[in-house]
N, C-alpha and C positions, 0 to 999 in steps of 0.2 A: 543461128538457132534452128532455122528450118532444115538446113543440111544435117545438123546434129540429130534432129528428130527422125529424119529419113534414114540416117545411118543406124540408129537404134532400132527402128522398125525392121530394117533389113536384117539386122543381126538376130532379133527375136524370131523372125520368120525362118531364118536359116537354122537356128537351134531347134525350132519346132519341127521342121522337116527332118532333121537328123534324128530327133526322138521318135518320129513316126517310122523312120526307116528301120529302127532296131526294136520296134514294138512287136507284139506277138499276135498273129491273126487268129489264134485259137480262142474258143469261147471260154468265158469265166462262168463258173457255176452261179445259178440265179440267186442263191441264198447268201452270197458274200456280202459283208457289211458295207462294202464300198458303194453298192447300189443305193442304200439308205442315205449314205453321206452325200452323194451327188444329187439324189432326189431332193434332199432338203436344201442344198445350195441352189438348185434350180427354182425351188419354191421361193427363195429370197431374191431371185433375179440376178444372181451372181454369174450363172453359167446357163447355157442351153444344154439340156440333157434329154435325148430322145430315147426314152425307156419304156414306151408303150408295149413293145414286143421284147421279151427276154427269153433266153440269155443274150448278152451282148459280148462282143469280142474284147479280148484284153487290149488290142490295139486301139479300139474306140474309147474304152475306159481310160486308157493312158492319155489319149488326145484330149479328153474332157478335163482330166486332172491337170494337164499342162495348161489348158485355158484358165483354170482356176488359179494356177500359180502366177499368171500374169496379173491377177487381181488380188494378190495376197494381202495387200493393204486393207482390203475390205473384210478380212477374216478376223475372228477372235483368236486368242492365243490357243485355245483348245482346237479350233478348226485348223490353225496353221500347223500344229504338231501332228494332227491326223493327216493333213495333206502331205507332209514330208514322209510320214509312215507309208501311205498308199503309193506315193510316187516310187519309192524304193521297191515296193511289191510288184508294180506293173511295168517298170522299165526293165527290159530284158537284160539278164546278167548282172543286175544291180545288187542282189543279195545272194547269200549262199543257199544252196539246196542240197538234198541228200545225194543227188546226182546232177552234174552240170557238165555239158560237153558242147563244143563248137567246132565246126569245120567250115569249109568253103561254101558259104550260102546255106549252112545247115546248123540247127541248134537242137539240143535235147536236154530236157529238164525233168526231174522226177522228185516227188515228195511222197512219204508214206501217209497213209490215212489210218487213224485209229480213233475210236470213240468208246466211251464207257459211261453208263448212267445208272442211277438207282432211284426209284421212287417208292414211297410208302404211303399207304392209306388203310387204316384200320386192319393192319396185319396182312393186307393184300399187296405184298411187295412185288416189284418187277425189276429184274436186272437185265441190262442190255449191254452188249459189247460188239464191236465190229473192227475189222482190219482190212486193209487194201492198199492200193497205190494209185497215184495220179501221175500220168506221163504226158508231156506236151512239148511243143516246139514249133519250128518253122522250117520249110524247105524253100530256099530262095527268099525273095522279099514278099511274096504274095500268098503262098500256100501255108496254112497252119494245120496242125494235127493235134489230136488229143485222145487219150485213152485213160479212163478212170473206172475203177470198180472197187467195191468193198462188200464183204460178206457180213451180215448182221445176224446175231443170235439173241433171242429174247426169251425170258422164262419168268414165271411167277404167277401166283394165284389171281392177281389183278390184271393179267394181260388180256387185252382185246385183240384176238388174233385176226379178226376181220377188218379192223380199221374203218368200219362203216357206221359205227354208232355215233350218236350225238356226243358221247363222252370222248370219242377219238377226235372229233372236230375236223380241222383241216389238215391233220397229219396225213402224210402221203400213204396211199394204198400200197399193198405188197402182193407179191406172188409167193405164197408160203410154200416152201419146199418140204415142210413137215406138217402137212395138213391134218394128219390123224393123231399127232402127238398132243397130249393134254397140257394146256397151259404153257405151250412152247411154240415158237415161231422161228423159222430160219429163212432168210431171203437175201438176194444179191441185187445191188444196183450197178448196172453197167452203162456207162456213157462213153460214146466215141464219136468223133467228128473229123471230117476233112473240110476245110473252109478255104475257098479261093477268093481273094479280094481283087477287085478291079476298080477303075475309076468310078467313084460315086456308088459303089455297091459291092455285093459279095454273093456267092452261091456256095451252098454247103450240102453235104449229105452226111447223115449221122443218126445217132440215137441219143435222145436227151429229153428233158422237160421243155415244154413250150408254154409261155405265159403271154396272155394278151389282155391289156387293160389295167385299170387301177382298182384296188380294193384292199382294205385293211384286214377284214375277216375272211375274205375269200374273193375269188375272181369269177365274174359271171360268164365270161366267154371261154377262156382257156386258163386253167390253173394247174397246180402241181399235185392235185388230189389223186389223179390217176398216175400209175407208174410210168416210167420212160417208154417211148416208142420210137421206131425208126421213121425217118422223114427225109424229104428233099426240101430245101429252103432257099428262097431267093429274096434278097433285100436290095432295093435300088432307090436312089434319090436323084431323080433327073433334074430337079429344080430346087433351089434353096428352100422353097415353101411347100414342096411336095415330096413325099416318100411313099414307097410301095413295098408290101410284104406278101409273099406267096409261100404256102406250105402244102405239100402233099404227104400225108402221113399214112403209115401202114399199121392198122389197129388189130386187136384181137377181139373176136366176137364171143368166145367161150361157148359157142353153140355148135354142136356136132352136125355135120352134113352127112346124113346116113347114105345118100346116094354115092358119095365119093369115098366113104370109109370102106375098108376091105379086110378080110381075114389074112393073117400071116401064115404062109405055108407050113405044113408040118404040125398043125394044131398048136402053134406057139402063141395063140392069142389073136387079138383083133386090133388093127391100127385105126384109131379114130382120126378123122380129118375135119377140121373146123371150117365153118363158112367164112370165106375171106371178107375182110372189112377194111374200108379205107375212108380217109377224110381229106377233102381238098378245101383250102381256105385262102382267101386273099383280102387285103384291106389297103386303104389309102389313108395317110395322115396328111391333113391339109392345114397349114399354118395360116389362120385368118388374119392374125396380127401377132405381134410379139407376145408370147406367153399364152396365146389362145389357139388351141389345136382341136380341129374336128376330125374324128376318125370314123370311117365308114367301111363296112366289109360284109362279106357273106361267106358261108361255109356249106359244105355238102357232105353228108355221110352216105356212102353207098357200099354195096356189097356184091358178092358172087364172083365178079371178075374185074380185073383192072381195066379202066376205061380211058382211052387216050384223050378224050375231051376234057377230062379233069386234070390232065397233065399240061394243059395250055394255061399259063398263068393269067392271061387277060380274058379268058372265056367268061361269059355271063353264065354262071353255073345253073341258075334256076331256069333260064330260058332253054339252055341246052338239055336239061333234064326233061322239061315239058315236051320239047320236040322229039327227043330220043325215045320217049315212052308214051307218046300220044296222049299225054295228060292223065293216064290211068294211075290212080293212087297205088294200086297193088303192084304195078310194074315200076313205079318211080323210086326216087331216092328221097332222103330226108334233108331238106334245106333249111337254112337259118340266115337271117339278116341281123346285123348288129351295128351299133354306132355309139360314139362316146364324144363328149365335149369336156375338155380339160383347160382350166384357167390357172396359170401360175403367176403370182406376184402382180396381177392386175389390181388386186387389193393387196396392199403391202404385206409381204411374208405369208401369203395365204395360197393354198392350193384347193381349188374347188373342182369337182368332177361329177359327171353323171354318165351312166352306162345303161344302154337299152339292148336287150336280147329278144328278138322276135322269132319265136319258134313257129307260130302259126297265127294269122289274123284273117278273119273273114270280112273283107271290106264291105260287102253288101249288107252285113249285119253289124257293122261297127258300133252303131249307137242303138241297136235293137236289143233290149235286155233278154228277149227270148232266143233270137237267132245268133247273137254274137258268140264268136269263138276267139277270144283274146288271150291266147296262150303265149305269154311273154313274161319277162323278168326285168327288173331294173335295180340299179344301185345309185344312191345319191350320197355323196360324202364330201368332207372337207377338213382341213387342218390349218392351224395357225402356229407359226414357230416364233421363237424369241418373245414369248408371251410376257407381258408386264416388264419388259426390259431384261428378262433373264435369258441370257444367251444359251442356246441349245436346249431350250425347254419348249416342247410342242404339245398342244392339245388338239384333239380331233373327235369327230363323230361320223357315223355312217349308218345308213338304213338300206337294207336289201329286202326286196319282195320278189318271190318267184311264184307265179300263179299255177294252178293245177295243170298237170299233164305236160308241163315244159320238160324238155330233154327226152321225152318218150315218143316212140313212133309205133305205127301199126305193125311193122315188122320188128321183132326184137333185135334182129341183126343190125338194125339201123338206129337203135337207141344211141343217145349221146354219151356213150360209155366206151371205155377201154379197159380190158381185163376185169370188167364188172364194176369199175369205179367211174363216177361222173367226171367228165373232162371240164365241166363248168364249176359253178359254186357247189360246195360239198353239202349244203343244206337240202339240195334237191327241190323238187316241185312242191307246191302247196305249203309254203313255209315263208316266214320272214324273220329278220334278225336286226336288232339294234345294238350298236357298239359305241361306247364312249371310252376314250383312251388318252393317256399322256405318256410322253417320252422325255427323258432327261439324260444328258451326258455331262456330269459334273467334272470328270477327268477324261483325258484322251483315251478313247477305246473302252471306257466303262459305260455300258448302256443299261439304263434303268427303264422299265416298261411296266405300266399298270393299265388294266383294261377291265371293263364291265361289259358283259354280253347277255342280252335277253333274247331268247329264241322261242318261236312257236312253230309247231309242225302238225300238218294234217295228214290224212291218208292218201295213198297213191291212186285209189280209184281203179276203175276197170276200163278196158278198151271200148266197151259199149258206152259208158258214160263220156269218154273222151270224144268219140266220133259221131254218136247219134243222139245223145240226150239233149233235149231242149226244154228249158234253158240249161246251160252248163251248170254243174255243181258249183256252189259259191266258194269263195276263198276260205281256206281252213275247214272245209267240210270234213267229216269223219275225224274230228280233232283227236290227235294222238298224244302229244306231249308238249309241255312247257318247261323250259329250263333257264336257270340263271347261273352265270359264272363270274367269279371274281378272280383275277389273275395278276400276280406280280412276278416279274422276271428280271434278274440281274445277270449280265454277261460281261466278261472282261477278256479282251484279246491280249494276253500277257506278252507273248512274242508273236511273230508272224504266224498266223493260222493256228495258234494254240489258244483255245477258248476255254474258259472256266465259266460254268453256268449254274445258277441256283434259281429254282422256281417254287412259288407257293400258289396253290390253286384251290379254290373252293367251288365245287360243282354240285349243284342240287344237294346241299347239306353234307357233302362229302369233302373232307379235307385231304389234299394230296401235296406232299413235299417231295421235290426231286432235286438231285444234284448230278452234274455231269461234267465231263471233260472230253474235248475232241481236238484233233489235229489233222490238218491237211485239206479240209473242205473250205 
């Protein structure tokens, strides 16, 4: 019997290694439903899923799915059918694509992208459609590549072309290519990556969204509120209980540098040059015990010119900035510290998490109500799945508070922004939000979602208030707005990557109904 068990274990290991060998090193878009599927199974303790930093590679997702397959007996019938569905999607060459080609150590796949949606509210209708293509594959066993883009056009009397209002919520910001057109917007999303995998890690260069941390209504550290940006990324897991992530991103300040701008010869106009802007970020995930992860990190927003010190992944950025700029605030950069504690299935079927973002804290006045400068934000949340014995039924809640002046700096070029959009939580500073939600999957790939959101928002304040006023203005000073939202969403993945969607939303006494269809994302 012992020999039989060893033989079976060896066979399973061999199959697992073969599956990894044909998996795809390219990244999977961060919005794919497979993330939610594995997130929930990790919450039940069925699998370990390291998703604090997204996006993740198709090869890693496939490996986790394969781990789930080894515990298939623990799944419900709906979960089993979804597992089979996702395994076909993430095993290379398993299902048909619009284009599929293989050579000696090379693969190429392509799918079209198209979307169409319509929403109506008191005659203020909005129509949206987009089209594009997603291409990916691998070169050899370790190098993955991906290129994806789609053009989107929106029009209608109810269109929010800025995507910055509370009504727009956490919808991703845009670079509008038709900024002067009334009730119209045209923009393009371009994502591209080269990713090389090595033992226990990977290094990549590309342009994509980067997400850090957990959050149902938004992410405090890095979210997808800002449009995509170029970056260099390193992921490394030197020990089973320790992993490391580093990113150096190239941002847009949207601020003209008059000293570098110049006229075009022949009186053909003027070429504006923006102030260069960058972000360096690194973090550690430390597994304290099974299901309990402590994440610690720091980031630095800096401008004017590329600095080699921030290209060193293990550099202590804050100390480097202090030494490099002799502690002068006018010469320095904008640094942040952040941490998160995540607990999965330590309480059965439960995920609890807390995230802290420290923009600035004056330690000498930490408990002095006059001198304190506690410019920080935090999120506390949790969810319970398989509630009352109903499989695939999840309930949860979350509270986020962002104190005044968080995400903002003395120098506008060092604000926590890209393309004018917050890279952290979309509610911004001097605001808080309460969310209650439920999720249910009655049939494979049919996702039902209901959510209530209550939000309060204060004013932005001035730089004088931020840096010199004592005591600091209180939370929610210069109160601006209170909003309540009820939302119900139903989504069904009819075939691979073809989603049908319907949403009913009530926002501040306004009723909005929308329907949509998308393929390829």
